[in-house]
SEGU-793241 format. One record per residue (C-alpha): residue number from 1; x, y, z. Coordinates in Angstrom, 1 decimal. Example, Ala and Ser with C-alpha at 12.3 -4.5 7.8 and 13.67 -1.06 7.14 Angstrom:
BEGIN
  seq      px      py      pz
    1    12.3    -4.5     7.8
    2    13.7    -1.1     7.1
REM end
This chain:
BEGIN
  seq      px      py      pz
    1   -13.9     0.8   -24.5
    2   -10.2    -0.2   -24.2
    3    -7.5    -0.7   -21.8
    4    -4.3    -0.1   -22.6
    5    -0.8     0.6   -21.3
    6    -0.3     3.8   -20.4
    7     3.4     3.9   -22.1
    8     1.2     2.9   -25.3
    9    -0.9     6.3   -24.4
   10     1.7     8.6   -22.9
   11    -0.3    11.7   -24.2
   12    -2.9    10.9   -21.7
   13    -0.2    11.6   -18.3
   14    -1.0    15.1   -17.8
   15    -5.1    13.7   -17.1
   16    -3.8    11.3   -15.2
   17    -1.4    13.2   -12.9
   18    -4.5    15.5   -12.8
   19    -6.8    13.0   -11.7
   20    -5.1    11.1    -8.9
   21    -3.6    14.1    -7.6
   22    -7.3    15.7    -6.9
   23    -8.3    12.4    -5.7
   24    -5.8    11.1    -3.7
   25    -3.4    13.8    -2.7
   26    -4.3    13.9     1.0
   27    -2.5    10.7     1.3
   28     0.4    11.9     0.8
   29     2.7    14.7     2.1
   30     4.1    17.0    -0.5
   31     2.3    15.7    -3.6
   32     1.9    17.5    -6.5
   33     0.5    17.6   -10.0
   34     4.3    17.5   -11.4
   35     5.3    15.0    -8.8
   36     2.8    12.2   -10.2
   37     3.7    13.6   -13.9
   38     7.5    12.7   -13.0
   39     6.2     9.2   -11.4
   40     4.5     8.3   -14.7
   41     7.5     9.6   -16.8
   42     9.6     7.4   -14.6
   43     7.5     4.3   -14.5
   44     7.7     4.6   -18.7
   45    11.2     3.2   -18.0
   46    10.5     0.3   -16.0
   47    10.3    -3.4   -17.0
   48     7.8    -4.8   -14.5
   49     6.0    -2.6   -12.3
   50     4.6    -0.1   -11.9
   51     2.7     0.0   -14.3
   52    -0.3     1.8   -15.1
   53    -3.8     1.2   -17.4
   54    -5.7     3.8   -18.8
   55    -9.2     3.0   -20.1
   56   -10.0     5.2   -23.4
   57   -13.5     5.5   -24.6
   58   -13.7     7.5   -28.3
   59   -10.4     8.6   -27.7
   60   -10.8     9.9   -24.3
   61    -9.3     8.5   -21.2
   62   -12.8     7.5   -18.7
   63   -10.5     5.8   -16.0
   64    -7.1     4.1   -15.2
   65    -5.6     1.5   -12.5
   66    -2.4     0.4   -11.7
   67    -0.1    -2.2   -10.2
   68     2.5    -0.9    -7.6
   69     5.2    -2.7    -5.8
   70     3.9    -0.5    -2.6
   71     1.1     1.1    -1.8
   72     1.1     2.1     2.0
   73     4.2     3.5     3.5
   74     3.3     1.4     6.7
   75     2.7    -2.0     5.0
   76     6.1    -2.2     2.9
   77     5.4    -6.1     3.5
   78     2.7    -6.4     1.4
   79     3.2    -6.6    -2.4
   80     2.4    -5.9    -4.9
   81    -0.6    -3.2    -5.0
   82    -3.7    -2.6    -7.2
   83    -3.6     1.1    -7.0
   84    -5.1     4.0    -8.2
   85    -8.5     2.7    -9.7
   86   -10.2     6.0   -10.8
   87   -13.2     6.2   -13.2
   88   -14.3    10.0   -14.1
   89   -17.7    10.7   -12.6
   90   -19.5    10.9   -15.5
   91   -18.7     7.3   -16.7
   92   -19.1     5.7   -13.0
   93   -21.7     2.9   -12.6
   94   -20.8     1.1   -16.7
   95   -18.6    -1.5   -15.1
   96   -14.9     0.5   -16.3
   97   -14.1     0.1   -12.5
   98   -14.9    -3.6   -12.7
   99   -12.8    -4.0   -15.9
  100   -10.0    -2.1   -15.0
  101    -9.3    -3.9   -11.8
  102   -10.0    -7.6   -13.7
  103    -7.3    -6.6   -16.2
  104    -4.8    -5.4   -13.3
  105    -5.6    -8.7   -11.7
  106    -4.9   -10.6   -15.0
  107    -1.5    -8.5   -15.6
  108    -0.5    -9.4   -12.4
  109    -1.0   -13.3   -12.8
  110     0.7   -13.0   -16.2
  111     4.1   -11.5   -14.1
  112     4.1   -14.4   -11.8
  113     2.2   -12.7    -8.8
  114     0.2   -14.8    -6.7
  115    -1.4   -12.5    -4.7
  116    -2.3    -8.7    -4.9
  117    -3.5    -6.2    -2.2
  118    -5.4    -2.8    -2.2
  119    -6.2    -0.4     0.4
  120    -9.7     1.5     0.1
  121   -10.7     4.0     2.8
  122   -14.6     3.9     0.8
  123   -15.5     1.2    -1.3
  124   -14.9    -2.4     0.3
  125   -18.2    -3.8    -1.0
  126   -17.0    -2.7    -4.5
  127   -14.0    -5.1    -4.0
  128   -15.6    -7.9    -1.9
  129   -18.1    -8.2    -4.7
  130   -14.9    -8.7    -7.3
  131   -13.9   -11.5    -5.1
  132   -11.4    -9.5    -2.5
  133   -11.3   -10.5     0.9
  134   -10.7    -8.0     3.7
  135    -7.2    -8.3     5.4
  136    -7.7    -5.6     8.2
  137    -9.0    -2.3     8.7
  138    -6.0     0.7    10.2
  139    -6.1     4.4    10.3
  140    -3.7     5.3     7.5
  141    -2.8     9.4     7.3
  142    -5.7    10.1     9.5
  143    -8.4     7.9     7.8
  144    -9.5     4.1     8.5
  145    -9.1     2.0     5.3
  146    -9.6    -1.5     4.7
  147    -6.6    -3.5     3.2
  148    -7.8    -6.2     0.9
  149    -6.4    -9.1    -0.8
  150    -6.9   -11.5    -3.8
  151    -5.3   -14.6    -4.5
  152    -4.7   -14.6    -8.3
  153    -5.3   -17.1   -10.8
  154    -2.6   -18.8   -12.7
  155    -2.6   -17.7   -16.4
REM end
């Protein structure tokens, strides 16, 4: 398995857009696969963040994760965010998600960030295992989510 910047594997944009829409549309008003494709295409122009990474195994995308300036419209004071950690169901429990999270953490540190945030409605123990600490539990768009943070290692 390899992890690449999405800008190096643009052929996977439609697949990632579909995954992300199916997994998280309920957190975003007026969401669509087309809107997500447009966001990915806009990201290709960015020099810093947002950045999306895609895990590829045998020329097949198996997961993704990204770094965004903001991921919760109610917490614009926190930046940047680990976001959109996704692994296809048949590839879960094989360490791909952990590798994606660690990859994003390293990339954020290289970009000069000292902290990284995330929110999760259902996986706080997964992130705690990777060194993340709880910040707060809040209601977000009708769902209870945990906001977590991690101090990044200087590289």
